[in-house]
C-alpha positions, 0 to 999 in steps of 0.5 A: 686690845679692843677699843673702849666703847660706851657699851663696853663701859656699861658692861664693865663700869670699873674701867671708867670708874677706877681711873676716875676715882684716882683723879678724884683722889688727887683732886681731894688732896691737891688743895692741901698743896695749894693751901701750903703754897698760899693759893687757896684756903684750907677746907677740910670739908672739901677734902673729906667730901671729895675723898668719900663722896667721889674717890671712894664712891668710884671704887665701890660703885665700879666694883658693884656695878661690874660684879652685881650684873655678872653674879646675878645674870642681871642687865648691865648698867643702862646709859641712863644709870651710868650717865646719871652717875657721871653727871652727879660725880662731876657736879659734886666735884665742881660744886665742892670746888666752888664752896657749895657744900650743901649742893655738893652733898645733894649730889652725893645723896643722889649717888647713894640713891642711885647705888642702892637702886642699882643694887636693889634692881639687880638683886631682885628683893621685890623692888618694882619698876616703879620704885626703881624709876622713882629712885633714879628720878630722885637722883636725877632731880638731885643732879638738876638742883645741883646744876641750878645751884652751880649756875647760881654759884658761878654766875657772879664769877662771870659777871 
């Protein structure tokens, strides 16, 4: 078995995203256990957002980001794309855990934009580099805004 390198993860993102999807699935369910134990409040929004926005997204993106480049002989995911996805996924999970639903959903919007831009670039479809770059930059802005919101959300906890 060969070592897992960042370059190999870019070539085969499913190797990272499928296990990450399982983790997010567990996080999306565990709050019900915490609610049953009286440790946390019930949050159907958290459950739905984690299951759709993180758990399911990881499996869809893991498949598409691995299969599309192979089927179209297009380049694999770049460091910027995969890194951006990981930042948005982590930001979404943390923001939802701190009850920042709107900012968490902003991360999900960024993830969707990134997924569509990735697919459009690999499928050709007449998408120019400028449109692709704008989509990735929009996803990065969503990640930045979510991070700023996260700092605002947890700053009172530190005070």
